[in-house]
N, C-alpha and C positions, 0 to 999 in steps of 0.2 A: 565496542563492536568494530570489527575489522573495517567494514565498509561505511561505518557511520562515524568516522572521525570528523569532528567539527571542522577541522582545517580543510579537509578534502571538499566538503560541501560549501563551506564559506568561499573558498577560492573559486569554485564553479559558479556560484550565484553572483559573486562580485564580478567575475569576468564575463559571464554569459547572460546575466540578468534573467529576463523571462524567456529562458532558452527553449521552452516548449510552446510558447505562445499562450493564448487564452482560450483556444478552442478546446472543448472537453475531449478526453480520450474516447475511443469507441466503447471501451469498457464502461466508462461513466454514463454514456448515453443508454447503453443496455441496462445498467444497474438502476438508473433513475426510473425507468419504466417499471422495473421489478419492485423497487421500493415504494413507488406510488401505489401500485396495485396491492401491496401488502400494508398500506397505511402507516408507513414508517414516518415518524415525526422528528426524530433527532438521531444524528449519526456522529460517529467518531472516525476521523481520517488520520491514521498514523502515517507520518511522512508526508504531510500535506504540502510541503514546499511553499511556493508563493500563492497557492490556492487555485491553480489551473482547473482542477476538477471540482472545486467547491461551488463554483458559480451555478452550475446546472442544478445542483441539489437545493441551493438557497432559492433559486428562481421558482422552484416547485414547492416552496413552503417548508422545507426541511431545515431544522436548526443544525448547523455544522460546528463541531469542535475539532481542533486539529492538534497534532503533536509534530514538532519540527525541531531538528538539531541546529539549523542554521539561523542565526539572528538576522542575517541579511535577508533571507527568504521571508522571515516573519515580518520584517519592516516593509518588504515589497507587498506582502499580503495586506498589511494595514493600510498601505497607500491606496490599494484598490477597493478594499472592503470596509475601511474604517476599523474601529476597535470593538465593534459589537460581535465579531466572530472570535471566540476564545481560541487561542493557540498556545499550548503549553510548550515552553522552550526546553528541549532536552532530547535525549536518545530514547527510542522505543525500548531499549534494554532496561530503562528505568520505569516502565509502566508497572502499576497504574499511577497516573498523575492526579486522579480524583477518585471518589467513591461512587461516582455515578454509573448507572447501568443504561446502556444505549439501545434503542430499538434496532439500530443497524450499524455496521462497521464496513467501511470501504477502504481496502488496503491495496494501493496500486503500485505495481512494479517495485516493490520493496523487499518482499520475502526472499527473492532469489539472490539478493545481495548479502545474505547472512549465512553463517556457517550452521552446521546441523543443530547444535545446542541452542543457538540464537533463534533459529526458525521454530524449534519446538516451543521455546519460551514465548515468542511472539504469538503463535497460534493459541497457546494456553491463556495468555494475558488477554487477548482479544475476546476469546470465548468467555472468560470470567467477567468481562465488562458488558456482555450482552444481557439484555433483559430476557426473561422467559419468553419463548416464541419469537425472539429476535433473530435477525439474519445477518451473516457477515459474508462479504464478497471479497475475494482476493484475486489478483492477477499475478501470473508467474510466467517467466519465459520458458519456451518449449525447446526440447531437443531438436525440433525441426528447424530452429533458427540457424542461419548460415554461419553464425559465430560459434556454434557448438563444436567443440574439438579444436578450436584455435586458441592461441595463447599458451600459457604455461599451466599444465595440469597440476593442481594443488590438492586434489581429493577426488573421490568418486563423483563423476559428472560435474566437477567444479574446476573452473579455470580462471586464471588471472590474465586480464587483457586491458586494453584502452588506458595504458599508463597507470595501472594499479587497481582497477576495479576487479573485484572477485565475484564471480557469478556462478550460481548453481543452476543447472538446466533440468527441468522437470519432464517426466512422462506421466502417463496415467497411473502407473504402478506406484511411483514415488508420491504422487499426490494422495492416493488412497492410503498409503502407509502413514503419511504425516498428518492427514486431516480426518482420518476415520473416527478418532475419538472426539472430534469437534463438530459432530452433527453433519458431516459431509453428505450431500444428497444429489449434487449435480456437478459434472465437469463438462465444459464445452470449450470449443476452440474459437479463438478470435484473433484477428490480425491487427496489430498496432504497427510500429515500425518493423517489428519482428513478429513471428508467430508466438502467440501467448495462449495460456489457458485462463478461462474464467471459472473460478472455483466458488461454489455456493455451499454454505453451511447454515444449519438452523439449530437453535438451542431449544430443546423441548424437554 
């Protein structure tokens, strides 16, 4: 995976440690309310990092399993949470890592780092690991972000910037195109450091 090179993330986590702090993202705060209302008991977080967004789910009684490419990030997560939170070491390109089906999936700020084929596979793999009537929530950067159109154009709505990060920028049309087969039922706008979309899907 172009943006999931272990060396890239290892270097970032080694240098910047807990670079996003431990306050949950706005998307995680909104999603926990939604998951609690839907009685979600266990979730998978692809690209869990050092577990910034895991805490709020665990505090609400939800069992969290993660996938993470950086061994350094996994070690940081174990330092904060112990070893009772299972994190598979590897790329999301290699999903699935287990045969379990999860009530929920939370995928934060990952999908827009992938190319078209990788995005399609991630959506499909996540949907396949959802239990019947389960929900998955993705966040993705919007074309409304100030960084859209900057850097080197490498594909439709896709740019290379920030020293090698490749980023695809979504609008509602592209979300509908990519997620329509995965039970898409709601697209909302949310602000993190940049304008994002919050994308909700249900497996029925």
